[in-house]
C-alpha positions as CSV (number, residue, x, y, z in Angstrom):
1,X,205.3,-10.8,104.8
2,X,201.7,-10.1,105.7
3,X,198.8,-10.7,104.1
4,X,196.2,-7.8,103.2
5,X,192.5,-8.4,102.2
6,X,191.3,-7.4,99.2
7,X,188.5,-4.9,99.1
8,X,186.1,-8.0,98.3
9,X,187.2,-9.9,101.3
10,X,187.2,-7.0,103.5
11,X,183.8,-6.2,102.5
12,X,180.6,-7.2,105.0
13,X,178.3,-10.2,103.4
14,X,175.8,-8.1,103.4
15,X,177.5,-5.8,100.9
16,X,179.1,-8.6,99.0
17,X,175.6,-9.8,98.5
18,X,174.3,-6.7,97.2
19,X,177.4,-6.5,94.7
20,X,176.8,-9.8,93.7
21,X,172.9,-9.0,93.0
22,X,174.2,-5.8,91.1
23,X,176.8,-8.0,89.1
24,X,174.0,-10.1,87.8
25,X,171.7,-7.6,87.2
26,X,174.2,-5.8,84.8
27,X,175.7,-9.0,83.6
28,X,172.0,-9.5,82.2
29,X,171.0,-6.3,81.3
30,X,173.9,-5.6,79.2
31,X,174.7,-9.1,77.8
32,X,178.3,-9.6,78.9
33,X,179.3,-12.5,81.2
34,X,179.3,-12.0,85.2
35,X,182.9,-12.5,85.2
36,X,183.7,-9.6,82.9
37,X,181.4,-7.3,85.4
38,X,183.2,-8.6,88.3
39,X,186.7,-7.7,86.5
40,X,185.5,-4.1,85.8
41,X,184.3,-3.7,88.9
42,X,187.7,-4.6,90.4
43,X,189.8,-2.6,87.9
44,X,187.5,0.3,88.7
45,X,187.6,-0.4,92.9
46,X,183.9,0.5,93.3
47,X,180.7,-1.6,92.9
48,X,178.8,1.6,91.8
49,X,176.3,0.4,89.0
50,X,176.7,3.7,86.9
51,X,180.6,3.7,86.7
52,X,180.4,-0.1,86.0
53,X,177.7,0.8,82.9
54,X,179.9,3.6,81.5
55,X,182.8,1.1,81.3
56,X,180.6,-1.9,80.0
57,X,179.6,0.7,77.2
58,X,183.0,2.0,76.3
59,X,184.5,-1.3,76.1
60,X,181.3,-2.3,73.7
61,X,182.3,1.0,71.9
62,X,186.0,-0.5,71.2
63,X,184.6,-3.6,69.4
């Protein structure tokens, strides 16, 4: 059984660094932990900032 790489593992180090920078920025801006932002990005399958922000806003509206 072969092991396939996840999107984070397959991404180049430059992309990974940019994604981590975006995650840190969004976590600080929305006052949530970086782990939550990472989980949202993983669930969406996208590192797109606006998509992550929409999902954070939806989550806050549920509280």
